[in-house]
C-alpha positions in Angstrom: 33.8 -153.5 -15.1 31.5 -153.4 -18.2 33.4 -152.9 -21.5 32.1 -150.2 -23.8 30.6 -151.1 -27.2 33.4 -149.0 -28.7 36.3 -151.2 -27.1 34.4 -154.2 -28.0 34.5 -153.3 -31.6 38.3 -153.5 -31.7 38.2 -157.0 -29.8 38.8 -160.2 -31.6 36.0 -161.6 -29.7 33.4 -159.3 -31.4 34.8 -160.5 -34.9 34.3 -164.1 -33.7 30.9 -163.3 -32.9 29.9 -161.4 -36.2 31.5 -164.3 -38.2 29.6 -167.0 -36.6 26.3 -164.8 -36.9 27.1 -164.2 -40.9 27.8 -167.9 -41.4 24.5 -168.7 -39.4 27.0 -171.2 -37.3 25.8 -172.3 -33.8 28.6 -174.0 -32.1 30.6 -174.6 -28.9 32.5 -171.5 -29.5 29.5 -169.3 -29.5 27.9 -171.3 -26.8 30.9 -170.6 -24.7 30.7 -166.8 -25.1 27.4 -167.0 -23.6 29.3 -167.9 -20.4 31.8 -165.1 -20.8 32.8 -162.9 -17.7 32.0 -159.8 -19.5 28.1 -159.3 -19.6 28.5 -157.2 -22.9 30.0 -160.1 -24.5 27.3 -162.4 -23.2 24.5 -160.0 -24.3 26.0 -159.7 -27.9 26.5 -163.5 -28.1 22.8 -163.9 -27.0 21.7 -161.7 -29.9 23.9 -163.4 -32.3 22.5 -167.0 -31.2 19.0 -165.5 -31.8 19.6 -164.2 -35.1 21.3 -167.7 -36.2 18.1 -169.3 -35.0 19.3 -172.9 -34.4 16.5 -174.7 -32.4 19.5 -176.5 -30.6 20.5 -173.3 -28.9 17.3 -172.7 -27.0 18.4 -174.5 -23.7 21.6 -172.3 -23.7 19.4 -169.2 -24.0 16.8 -170.5 -21.6 19.7 -170.9 -18.9 20.7 -167.3 -19.5 17.3 -166.0 -19.0 16.9 -167.9 -15.9 20.4 -167.7 -14.3 22.3 -164.6 -15.6 22.9 -161.8 -12.8 22.9 -159.1 -15.4 19.3 -157.6 -16.4 20.2 -156.6 -19.9 21.7 -159.9 -20.7 18.4 -161.8 -19.3 16.4 -159.4 -21.7 18.3 -160.1 -24.6 18.3 -163.7 -24.0 14.4 -163.4 -23.9 14.7 -161.5 -27.2 16.7 -164.1 -28.8 14.5 -167.0 -27.8 11.8 -165.2 -29.8 14.0 -164.7 -32.7 14.7 -168.5 -32.8 10.8 -169.1 -32.9 11.0 -172.6 -31.5 8.1 -174.0 -29.7 10.4 -175.3 -27.0 11.4 -171.7 -26.1 7.9 -170.7 -24.7 8.1 -172.5 -21.3 11.1 -170.6 -19.9 9.4 -167.3 -21.0 6.1 -168.3 -19.3 8.1 -168.9 -16.3 9.2 -165.3 -16.4 5.7 -163.9 -16.9 4.6 -165.9 -13.8 7.1 -164.0 -11.7 5.5 -160.5 -11.2 8.8 -159.4 -9.4 10.9 -159.7 -12.6 12.4 -156.5 -13.9 10.1 -154.6 -16.3 12.6 -154.9 -19.2 12.8 -158.7 -18.9 9.1 -159.1 -18.6 8.4 -156.9 -21.6 11.0 -158.9 -23.9 9.5 -162.1 -22.7 6.0 -161.2 -23.7 7.2 -160.1 -27.0 9.2 -163.3 -27.6 6.0 -165.3 -26.6 4.2 -163.5 -29.4 6.7 -164.3 -32.1 6.8 -168.1 -30.9 2.9 -168.2 -30.9 2.9 -166.6 -34.4 5.2 -169.2 -35.8 3.3 -172.3 -34.6 1.7 -174.6 -37.2 -2.2 -175.3 -37.5 -1.3 -178.6 -35.7 -0.2 -176.6 -32.7 -3.4 -174.6 -32.5 -4.2 -175.5 -28.7 -0.6 -174.3 -27.8 -1.2 -170.9 -29.6 -4.1 -170.3 -27.8 -2.4 -171.1 -24.5 0.4 -168.6 -25.3 -2.1 -166.1 -26.3 -3.9 -166.3 -23.2 -0.8 -165.7 -21.2 0.0 -162.6 -23.4 -3.4 -161.2 -22.4 -2.8 -161.9 -18.8 0.4 -159.9 -19.0 -1.6 -157.1 -20.8 -4.1 -157.2 -18.0 -1.4 -156.8 -15.4 -0.8 -153.2 -14.0 2.8 -153.1 -15.2 1.4 -153.1 -18.8 -0.5 -149.9 -18.2 2.2 -148.2 -16.4 5.2 -149.3 -18.5 5.2 -147.9 -22.1 7.5 -150.6 -23.5 5.4 -153.4 -21.8 2.3 -151.9 -23.4 4.0 -151.7 -26.9 5.4 -155.0 -27.1 2.4 -156.9 -25.5 0.1 -155.1 -28.0 2.4 -156.4 -31.0 2.7 -159.9 -29.2 -1.3 -159.9 -29.1 -1.2 -159.2 -32.8 1.2 -162.0 -33.7 -0.6 -164.6 -31.3 -4.2 -163.7 -32.2 -5.6 -164.7 -28.8 -9.4 -165.6 -28.2 -11.5 -162.6 -26.9 -8.7 -160.4 -27.2 -10.8 -157.1 -28.0 -11.5 -155.7 -24.5 -8.0 -156.1 -23.3 -6.6 -154.4 -26.3 -9.3 -151.8 -26.5 -8.6 -150.6 -23.0 -5.2 -149.4 -24.2 -7.1 -146.7 -26.4 -7.4 -144.6 -23.2 -3.7 -144.5 -22.6 -1.9 -141.4 -21.9 0.7 -142.0 -24.4 -0.3 -141.3 -28.1 2.1 -144.1 -29.4 0.3 -146.7 -27.0 -3.1 -145.5 -28.2 -1.9 -145.7 -31.9 -0.5 -149.2 -31.5 -3.8 -150.5 -30.0 -5.5 -149.2 -32.9 -3.1 -150.7 -35.2 -3.6 -154.1 -33.4 -7.4 -153.8 -33.4 -7.3 -153.0 -37.2 -5.1 -156.0 -38.0 -7.1 -158.3 -36.0 -10.4 -156.8 -37.2 -11.8 -156.3 -33.9 -14.5 -153.8 -33.0 -14.5 -153.9 -29.2 -13.1 -150.3 -29.0 -15.3 -148.8 -31.8 -17.1 -146.4 -29.3 -13.8 -145.0 -28.2 -12.3 -144.9 -31.7 -15.2 -142.7 -33.0 -14.2 -140.4 -30.3 -10.5 -140.6 -31.1 -10.9 -139.9 -34.8 -12.7 -136.7 -34.1 -10.6 -135.4 -31.1 -7.2 -136.9 -30.7 -4.4 -134.5 -31.4 -2.0 -137.3 -32.7 -2.5 -138.0 -36.3 -1.5 -141.5 -36.3 -4.1 -142.2 -33.6 -6.6 -140.7 -35.8 -5.5 -142.5 -38.8 -5.6 -145.8 -36.9 -8.9 -145.1 -35.8 -10.4 -144.6 -39.1 -8.7 -147.8 -40.3 -10.4 -149.8 -37.5 -13.8 -148.3 -38.2 -13.5 -149.0 -41.8 -12.3 -152.7 -41.4 -15.0 -153.4 -39.1 -17.6 -151.9 -41.3 -18.8 -149.3 -38.5 -21.6 -147.8 -40.4 -22.2 -145.3 -37.6 -18.9 -143.6 -38.3 -19.7 -142.8 -41.9 -20.0 -139.0 -41.7 -17.0 -138.7 -39.3 -14.8 -140.8 -41.7 -16.0 -138.8 -44.7 -15.3 -135.6 -43.1 -11.6 -136.8 -42.3 -11.1 -138.0 -45.8 -12.0 -134.8 -47.4 -10.7 -132.2 -44.5 -8.2 -133.5 -42.1 -5.1 -131.6 -42.0 -2.9 -134.5 -42.1 -2.5 -136.5 -45.4 -1.8 -139.9 -43.4 -5.3 -139.5 -41.9 -6.9 -138.5 -44.9 -5.5 -141.5 -46.8 -6.7 -144.0 -44.0 -10.0 -142.5 -44.2 -10.4 -142.7 -47.7 -9.5 -146.4 -47.7 -12.1 -146.8 -45.0 -14.7 -145.5 -47.1 -14.3 -148.1 -49.5 -14.7 -150.7 -46.9 -18.0 -149.0 -45.7 -19.5 -149.5 -49.0 -21.6 -146.4 -49.0 -21.9 -145.0 -52.5 -23.0 -141.7 -50.9 -19.3 -140.8 -50.6 -18.6 -141.1 -54.3 -19.8 -137.7 -55.3 -17.8 -135.8 -52.5 -14.6 -137.9 -53.6 -15.1 -137.0 -57.2 -15.2 -133.4 -56.1 -12.1 -133.7 -54.0 -10.3 -135.5 -56.9 -11.3 -132.8 -59.4 -9.9 -130.4 -56.8 -6.7 -132.3 -56.8 -6.4 -132.9 -60.3 -8.1 -131.5 -63.4 -7.1 -132.3 -67.0 -4.3 -130.2 -68.1 -3.2 -129.3 -64.6 -1.2 -132.0 -62.8 -1.7 -132.5 -59.2 1.0 -131.4 -56.8 3.6 -134.3 -56.3 2.5 -134.7 -52.6 -1.2 -135.2 -53.7 -0.8 -137.8 -56.3 -0.6 -140.6 -53.7 -4.0 -139.3 -52.3 -5.6 -139.1 -56.0 -4.7 -142.7 -56.3 -6.3 -143.7 -53.3 -9.5 -141.8 -54.4 -9.3 -143.6 -57.6 -9.0 -147.1 -55.8 -12.0 -146.3 -53.4 -14.2 -144.8 -56.3 -13.5 -148.2 -58.1 -14.9 -150.1 -55.3 -17.8 -147.7 -54.6 -19.1 -147.4 -58.4 -18.3 -150.9 -59.4 -20.4 -151.6 -62.6 -22.2 -148.3 -62.3 -20.7 -146.6 -65.5 -20.3 -143.2 -63.4 -19.7 -140.8 -66.2 -18.1 -138.2 -64.2 -15.8 -140.4 -62.4 -14.6 -142.4 -65.6 -14.0 -138.8 -67.2 -11.7 -137.8 -64.3 -10.0 -141.3 -64.2 -9.5 -141.0 -68.1 -7.7 -137.5 -67.8 -5.8 -138.7 -64.9 -4.6 -141.8 -66.8 -3.5 -139.9 -69.7 -1.4 -137.8 -67.3 0.2 -140.7 -65.6 0.9 -142.3 -69.2 -1.1 -145.7 -68.1 1.3 -146.6 -65.7 -0.8 -146.6 -62.6 -2.7 -150.0 -61.7 -4.9 -148.1 -59.4 -6.6 -146.1 -62.3 -6.7 -149.3 -64.6 -8.5 -151.4 -61.8 -10.9 -148.5 -61.1 -11.9 -148.2 -64.8 -12.1 -151.7 -65.2 -14.6 -152.1 -62.3 -16.8 -149.3 -63.3 -17.3 -150.4 -67.1 -15.9 -153.7 -67.8 -17.2 -153.5 -71.4 -15.7 -150.2 -72.4 -12.5 -151.0 -70.7 -11.8 -153.9 -73.0 -13.2 -152.3 -76.0 -10.7 -149.3 -75.7 -7.8 -151.9 -76.5 -9.3 -153.2 -79.7 -6.7 -153.2 -82.4 -8.6 -150.7 -84.4 -8.4 -148.2 -81.6 -5.0 -149.1 -79.7 -2.8 -151.4 -81.0 -2.1 -153.6 -78.0 1.8 -153.5 -77.2 2.0 -150.9 -80.2 1.1 -147.5 -78.6 1.1 -149.0 -75.0 4.8 -150.0 -75.5 5.8 -146.5 -76.4 6.1 -145.8 -72.7 7.3 -148.7 -70.8 6.6 -151.9 -69.3 4.9 -150.4 -66.4 1.9 -149.6 -68.9 1.7 -153.4 -69.6 1.7 -154.3 -66.0 -0.8 -151.8 -65.1 -3.3 -152.8 -67.8 -2.7 -156.5 -67.0 -4.1 -155.4 -63.4 -7.2 -153.8 -65.0 -8.0 -157.0 -67.1 -7.3 -159.2 -64.0 -10.4 -157.5 -62.5 -12.6 -158.9 -65.3 -11.9 -162.5 -64.5 -14.4 -162.3 -61.6 -17.2 -160.3 -63.0 -20.5 -161.4 -61.7 -23.0 -163.2 -63.9 -25.3 -160.2 -64.1 -22.8 -158.2 -66.2 -24.4 -157.9 -69.7 -22.2 -159.7 -72.3 -20.0 -161.1 -69.6 -18.8 -164.0 -71.8 -17.6 -161.6 -74.6 -15.9 -159.2 -72.2 -13.9 -162.0 -70.5 -13.0 -163.6 -73.8 -11.7 -160.2 -75.2 -9.7 -159.6 -72.0 -8.1 -163.2 -72.0 -7.4 -162.7 -75.7 -5.7 -159.3 -74.9 -3.6 -161.0 -72.1 -2.5 -163.7 -74.5 -1.3 -161.1 -77.0 0.8 -159.4 -74.2 2.4 -162.9 -73.3 3.3 -163.1 -76.9 5.4 -160.0 -77.0 8.5 -161.4 -78.1 6.8 -162.1 -81.4 5.8 -158.3 -81.8 8.3 -156.5 -84.0 7.2 -153.1 -82.3 8.4 -154.0 -79.2 11.8 -152.8 -78.3 14.2 -154.8 -76.0 15.0 -151.8 -74.1 11.5 -151.5 -73.0 11.9 -154.6 -70.8 8.3 -155.8 -71.2 9.5 -159.1 -69.5 9.5 -157.3 -66.3 5.6 -156.8 -66.7 5.2 -160.6 -67.7 4.8 -162.0 -64.3 1.7 -159.8 -63.7 0.3 -160.8 -67.1 0.5 -164.3 -66.2 -1.0 -164.0 -62.8 -3.9 -162.1 -64.7 -4.1 -164.7 -67.3 -4.3 -167.5 -64.8 -7.1 -165.6 -63.0 -9.4 -166.5 -66.0 -8.6 -170.3 -65.7 -8.3 -170.9 -69.3 -8.2 -174.5 -70.5 -4.7 -174.2 -71.8 -3.2 -172.5 -68.6 -1.1 -175.4 -68.0 0.3 -175.3 -71.4 1.1 -171.7 -71.3 2.8 -171.9 -68.0 4.9 -174.8 -68.9 6.1 -172.7 -71.9 7.1 -169.7 -69.6 8.9 -172.2 -67.2 11.6 -172.0 -69.9 11.7 -168.1 -70.3 15.0 -166.3 -70.0 13.8 -163.9 -67.2 14.2 -165.6 -63.9 11.3 -163.8 -62.3 9.2 -165.0 -65.1 10.2 -168.6 -64.5 9.5 -168.1 -61.0 6.1 -166.8 -61.3 5.2 -169.7 -63.9 6.5 -172.3 -61.3 4.3 -170.7 -58.6 1.2 -170.7 -60.8 1.8 -174.3 -61.7 2.0 -175.3 -58.0 -1.5 -173.9 -57.7 -2.8 -176.5 -60.3 -3.5 -180.2 -59.8 -0.4 -182.3 -59.5 0.6 -184.4 -62.7 3.5 -186.4 -64.0 4.0 -183.7 -66.8 4.2 -180.8 -64.3 6.6 -182.7 -62.2 8.9 -183.6 -65.0 8.9 -179.9 -66.3 9.6 -178.5 -63.0 12.4 -181.0 -62.4 14.0 -180.0 -65.5 13.4 -176.4 -64.7 15.1 -176.6 -61.4 18.2 -178.2 -62.9 18.4 -174.9 -65.1 18.3 -172.4 -61.9 22.0 -173.3 -61.0 23.3 -170.4 -63.2 20.5 -168.0 -62.2 21.8 -164.6 -60.8 18.9 -164.5 -58.4 17.4 -167.6 -56.4 13.6 -166.6 -57.0 13.3 -169.3 -59.6 14.8 -172.0 -57.7 12.8 -171.3 -54.6 9.5 -171.2 -56.6 10.3 -174.3 -58.4 11.0 -176.1 -55.2 7.8 -175.2 -53.6 5.8 -176.2 -56.8 7.7 -179.5 -56.7 6.9 -180.0 -53.0 3.0 -179.9 -54.1 3.7 -182.6 -56.7 3.9 -185.3 -53.7 5.7 -187.8 -56.1 8.8 -189.9 -55.6 10.4 -188.1 -58.5 9.7 -184.6 -57.3 11.0 -185.5 -53.8 14.2 -186.9 -55.3 14.7 -183.5 -57.1 14.2 -181.7 -53.9 16.8 -183.8 -52.3 19.2 -182.7 -55.0 18.7 -179.1 -53.7 20.4 -180.1 -50.3 23.5 -180.0 -52.3 23.1 -176.2 -53.4 25.6 -173.6 -52.7 22.7 -171.4 -51.7 21.8 -171.5 -48.1 18.3 -170.4 -48.6 17.7 -173.1 -51.2 19.1 -175.8 -49.0 17.0 -174.4 -46.1 13.9 -174.3 -48.3 14.3 -178.1 -49.4 14.8 -179.1 -45.7 11.4 -177.6 -44.9 9.5 -179.1 -47.9 10.9 -182.5 -47.2 10.1 -182.5 -43.7 6.5 -181.3 -44.4 6.0 -184.0 -47.1 7.1 -186.7 -44.7 10.2 -187.7 -46.6 12.6 -187.2 -43.7 14.2 -184.6 -41.4 17.3 -183.5 -43.4 18.1 -180.6 -41.0 21.8 -181.4 -40.8 22.3 -180.7 -44.4 21.4 -177.0 -44.1 24.9 -176.3 -42.8 26.4 -172.9 -42.6 26.2 -169.9 -45.3 29.2 -169.8 -47.6 29.5 -166.2 -47.0 31.5 -163.9 -49.2 32.7 -161.7 -46.4 36.3 -161.6 -45.3 38.1 -160.8 -42.1 38.5 -157.4 -43.7 35.0 -156.9 -44.4 34.1 -157.7 -40.7 36.8 -155.4 -39.4 35.7 -152.6 -41.6 31.9 -153.0 -40.3 33.2 -153.2 -36.7 35.3 -150.2 -37.3 32.2 -147.9 -37.4 31.1 -148.8 -34.0 30.9 -145.6 -31.9 30.3 -143.4 -35.0 27.3 -142.2 -36.7 27.8 -142.3 -40.6 25.2 -140.6 -42.7 23.9 -141.1 -46.1 22.6 -138.2 -48.0 20.0 -139.4 -50.4 19.2 -137.3 -53.3 15.9 -137.8 -55.3 14.0 -136.0 -57.9 11.9 -134.7 -55.1 14.8 -133.5 -53.0 17.3 -134.7 -50.4 17.0 -136.5 -47.1 19.6 -137.8 -44.6 20.0 -141.2 -43.1 21.9 -141.8 -40.0 23.0 -145.2 -39.9 23.3 -147.7 -37.1 26.2 -149.7 -37.2 26.2 -151.1 -33.8 22.4 -152.5 -34.3 23.1 -153.8 -37.9 26.8 -153.7 -38.7 26.9 -155.8 -41.9 23.6 -154.4 -43.2 25.1 -150.9 -42.8 28.3 -152.0 -44.6 26.4 -153.6 -47.4 24.4 -150.4 -47.8 27.6 -148.3 -47.7 29.5 -150.4 -50.1 26.4 -150.5 -52.6 26.2 -146.5 -52.4 30.0 -146.1 -53.0 29.5 -148.1 -56.1 26.9 -145.9 -57.2 24.7 -148.9 -57.2 21.6 -146.8 -56.2 22.0 -144.1 -58.7 19.2 -143.9 -61.2 17.1 -146.5 -59.7 13.3 -145.9 -59.6 11.5 -145.8 -56.3 9.1 -148.7 -57.3 6.8 -148.9 -54.2 5.0 -146.2 -52.2 2.2 -147.0 -50.0 0.8 -143.8 -48.1 1.1 -144.0 -44.5 3.3 -147.2 -44.7 6.5 -147.1 -46.6 8.6 -145.9 -49.6 10.8 -148.7 -51.0 13.6 -148.5 -53.3 16.9 -150.3 -54.2 15.6 -152.5 -57.1 17.6 -152.3 -60.4 14.9 -153.8 -62.3 12.0 -151.8 -60.8 9.5 -154.3 -60.3 10.1 -155.2 -56.7 12.1 -158.5 -57.5 15.5 -157.3 -58.5 18.9 -157.0 -56.6 22.6 -157.4 -57.1 23.4 -160.7 -58.9 24.4 -163.6 -56.7 24.2 -161.3 -53.5 22.3 -161.9 -50.3 22.9 -160.8 -46.8 21.6 -162.1 -43.6 19.0 -160.4 -41.4 20.2 -158.5 -38.4 17.1 -158.3 -36.3 17.6 -155.9 -33.4 15.5 -154.1 -30.7 15.3 -150.7 -32.7 11.7 -150.2 -33.2 9.8 -149.2 -36.5 8.9 -145.7 -35.5 8.2 -143.1 -38.2 11.5 -142.5 -40.4 12.9 -145.9 -39.6 15.1 -147.4 -42.5 14.8 -151.1 -42.9 15.9 -154.0 -45.2 13.1 -155.3 -47.6 12.8 -159.0 -47.5 11.0 -161.8 -49.2 11.6 -164.1 -46.4 14.5 -164.6 -43.7 17.8 -163.7 -44.8 16.9 -162.5 -48.4 18.2 -159.1 -48.1 20.2 -157.6 -51.1 19.8 -153.9 -52.0 16.0 -153.1 -51.4 15.4 -150.7 -48.5 12.3 -148.8 -47.3 11.6 -145.7 -44.9 8.5 -145.7 -42.9 5.9 -142.9 -43.0 4.6 -143.8 -39.5 5.1 -146.3 -36.7 4.8 -149.8 -37.9 5.1 -152.1 -34.8 4.2 -155.2 -36.6 7.4 -155.0 -38.6 9.5 -155.0 -35.3 11.8 -158.2 -34.9 10.9 -159.2 -38.3 13.0 -156.8 -40.6 16.3 -155.2 -40.0 16.3 -151.7 -39.0 19.8 -150.2 -39.9 19.2 -146.5 -40.0 16.7 -143.6 -39.4 15.9 -140.4 -41.5 17.2 -137.4 -39.3 16.6 -134.8 -42.0 14.2 -134.4 -44.9 11.2 -136.5 -43.8 9.1 -134.0 -45.7 11.0 -135.1 -48.8 10.2 -138.6 -48.2 6.5 -137.8 -47.5 6.3 -136.3 -51.0 7.8 -139.2 -52.9 5.7 -140.8 -55.4 6.1 -144.1 -57.2 8.4 -143.3 -60.3 10.6 -140.8 -58.6 14.2 -141.5 -58.9 17.3 -141.9 -56.6 19.8 -139.7 -58.3 22.7 -140.4 -55.9 23.4 -141.6 -52.3 26.6 -140.0 -50.8 28.2 -141.4 -47.4 29.3 -139.0 -45.0 
């Protein structure tokens, strides 16, 4: 008899599995559970094995895939092999695909897993990647891929990850599928692979498909592949489509078509959405910013008076906090953009800093555009010299008495440093070495990243070694990881010895990064030093997380735009859900700014810094990748790499299949998606209440 998930939640076996998974521990105990008499336990143990990701587990998972009598267990074994991403896992998956009598769910998960493995292969394994890609295309060409929705969807995403040769015609045939989601996924795959094989069909879909995501993805592909014949249709949908997701995708595509005839129409649309003295509706601000970005590309160096007038009014309304506006203005009239910040007009970090650090960050983005001006620009040298000087002033903000500490200008300095580096100043190394000692952990991490891009030197190596020793007490591990990466590029004995010292770090991610760098540098294989995670979770924490199985807890998120409700998924991601619940009950999210909004993609929240780099100090959770897809309204954990979750989370505006199996889904919005759609960057989470 199959034991239900609810019963398993009370079972000590379930706790053993969860603890091993949390500690990233592959051992005899977990291996033994793969042979348990209960198929539900075997399936759960297989998922944990995949999440742990130890290459030594591939043979046990392959045995499960080939021999288990339960179809669901075999499908999960295939999924888990894909999560491990080891090249050794490909062969048993290929055997499954060659057997056309295999259950559809097993074949579908095998195709998905092959895509993950192919996508993780190194450049040296290019021939193998092409082989796996060809097998994925063969599977997509099999009749089952057309008749079975899941096989089609997982196969298209596998093709995206494996980038097979001559994939266009196979992918394009799914544009005629009866299921709108499959058509949309085919468009997404063609867009991300930049393939024009389906453009004839996509032009028809853009004008006639009832599904807005299909139309939006059609516009994306036609723009990315610079399909000039679709200009009129794309312009029409940019201005008139009833769905904002389609308009946004079409506006972006107009920039890629590089036809400046669209500029005047977009300006009219822009004035319709925003005129001076009358702020645009909240739901339209995201569209306004997309128009600004496209105008900046279409009217680069054209000093278009009407467009610049509109940008200036919009800029004042948004208090200099929108990098899209700054970049567009800098592209259109570089000389005037720099001139407006002359001390006689606007004291740099005087007037600007009366708002907040986001102003500095946005202006840095605009100044960075001037680093790549063509030689045809009049007075180019003077313009770039002025921009570089302005960035130096920004970097020296600590010596400016007008800058208040509560404005947190340090949050903008990583963007300022990257902009400054784009000009390749002669003293770049000196400036970066200075910032390698900055009090802010993200500033130090950025300085290390940029130093790693410079030619290696003994001076850099010595400074990075000293900087790494100071990361031990950091509340976040960003500087430690960035410094390790930069040390790895020094290719010196001293640098490698410093990297070896990271093998003793208490941070699992730091140890794992050190092992990867040492292996890549040919120093040796220290995989045995990765060890397990020194998790802070206790037996009581695991029991609390498992106790939610069989329930559907909800989180009511109240924002400055209204409220929406998330249904949490404890069975799919028990510890991720528990992490979210505990943070919410501590009021951690209250008052946090929604720092990222990408229309027709995601809104992202949960960063107490507000710059996309923050989280609770000394706090990390492991990924709990699952089979829940990233449909519209999916709630997932934001990451900067495997197992780097903390407090940042996102909600998808539309299906994002390329995120499946890469980011933990732990909930879905079940009420208030209209509120999610209306949110703009800068809105605030007032509270999150767990029901």
